[in-house]
N, C-alpha and C positions, 0 to 999 in steps of 0.2 A: 889298358889305360896308359901303358908306357909307350912313348913315341908321339903322343899327342899333347900339345901345350896345356890344354885345360885339365887333363887327367894325369899328367906325368908325375906330379908330386904325390898324389894319393896312391897312384899305382906303385910307385917305388916304396912308399911307406908300408903298404899292405904286403908287398912282396917280401920286404925285410921281416915283417911280422911272421909271415908263413915260414920263412927260413929259420927264424928263431924257434918257432914251435917244432920244426923238424929236428932241431938240435937239442930239444929237451926243455926249453924255457916253458914254464907252466902258466905264466900270466904275462900277457903283452897288452899294453894300452897304446892305442894309436889315435892320434889326432889327424885324420886324413886330409882335411881341407887346408890348402895353403892360404885361404882367405880369412882365417881366424875362426871365431866362434859363430854359432847360429844366432847369437844374441843381437838381432836386428831391430833396433829401435827406430832406425831410419832406413830409407831406400830398400825396403823389404823385397820388392820384386827383383831388383837388380842383384842384391846380395844373395838371396836364396836361389835365384836362377844360376848364378855362378857356382854356388856351393853344391847344388844338386848335380849340375853338370860335372863338377870336379870329382864327385864320389860315386855316382851311379854306376858307371862302367867298371871302375876298379873294385868296388864292393862285389858286384856280380861276378867278376873274374875271380876274386878271392874265394867266394863260395864254390864256384865251379872247380877251381884249383884244389880246394880241400877235398872235394868229392873224388876227383880224378886221382889224387895221390893217396887215397885211403885214409885220410885224416878226419873225415866228416864225423865219424863216431867217437872221435877222441877230442875234438875241439868245439867249444861253445863260443858263439859269436854274439856279442851284445852291441847294438847300435842305439845310442841314446845321447841326449844332451843333459845338461844339469837341471833343467826344468822345462815346462812347456811354455807356450806363447798364448796370449789371449786370442780367442777365435776371431774377433773383429779387428779391422784395421783402425789405426789411430793416426790422425793427422799430426805431424810434428812441425816444429819451427822450420821455416825455409821451404814449406810446401812438400816435405817428404813424408812418406807413409811408413809406419812401422807397427810393431806389436810389442806389448809390454810383457813382463814376466807373469807366468801363470802356473802355479803349482797344483791347481784343482782338477785338472784333466788334461793329460798329455800322452803321447804315444812313444813307445820304444818298440824295437823288434829284436827278437832273439832267434837263433838258428843253430843247428848242429847238435853236438853231443848232449844228450839228456833233455832236449827240448822237444815238446810235441810239435810236429810239423802241421802247418795249415790251420793252426788253432788261434782263435781270437779270444782274449781274456779281458773282460771288463767292457764298459760302455760309458758314454757320456750322454747328457741331455741333448735335445735336438739342436742346440746352439754350439755344442762342444765345450760348454763352460764348466759344468760340474760333473764329476764322476757319479755314476748311478751305482746303487748297491753299496757294498762295504768299501770299495776302493782300497788302495794300498799306499803305503808311505815309501819313500826312497830307501828307508832302512829295510823294508821287505825285499826290495830288489837286491840290496847288499847281501842279505841273508841267503837269497836264492843263488846268487853268484858264488858265494862262499860254499854253499852246499854242492854246487856243480864242481867246484875245485876240491871237494872232499874234506872241507873244513867245517867244524861245528861253530856256527856263529854265536852260540850261547857261551862258548868258552873263550872266544877271541877277545882280547883286551889290548888296548894300546898302552905301552909302558908308561906309567905315571898317571894314567887316567882310568879310573874305575868306571866301568859302564853300568848304567842302571838298566834293570830289566825292561823298563818301558822303551828304551832306545834300541834294543837289540833287533827288532823286526822279526818277522816270521817268514819262513820259506813259503813261496807261492807254489804250492804243490800242484795246482790245477794245470800249470803250464809245463810240468815235467813228465817225462816218460816213466820215471820211477819216483813218485813222490816219497818223501821221507816217512818213516813209520813213527807214529806218535810215541813219545817216551812214557 
């Protein structure tokens, strides 16, 4: 990704992240696209084409790099956005097409340490609109990432903010190579 205009920014950011991990940093958050958020209410095709081109090769290179450097079994990679997008296109003012916010069925991917490889968890209806089965909340993803970091999500609190049991989320054990044992 480095040396090509479209992928330079993401490539450099992900290279910096890998170097930080090699130096012992336990958690690194990267916003790889120089084009901003995936929140495309307008010009969906143009925006997402740019964004996909900007991250596809650099992310693939990061995963390959982690394997080649022996970090694959030590590093978990999570690729997600803050919420999903509606499955259907929406015409916006000025003749542009976009998609609205959609928390009811969206995709993320995870790879590396502690994650089952080649595993698909969950499903949506035929339109991609609603999650089928139990589904999960974002707090479940948070609990799962905390578990992968070796932290107990039931004990974590933000100073000055008491968390309620209902907000804690549950570790998504099905996607892990070693699910947590029930307490």
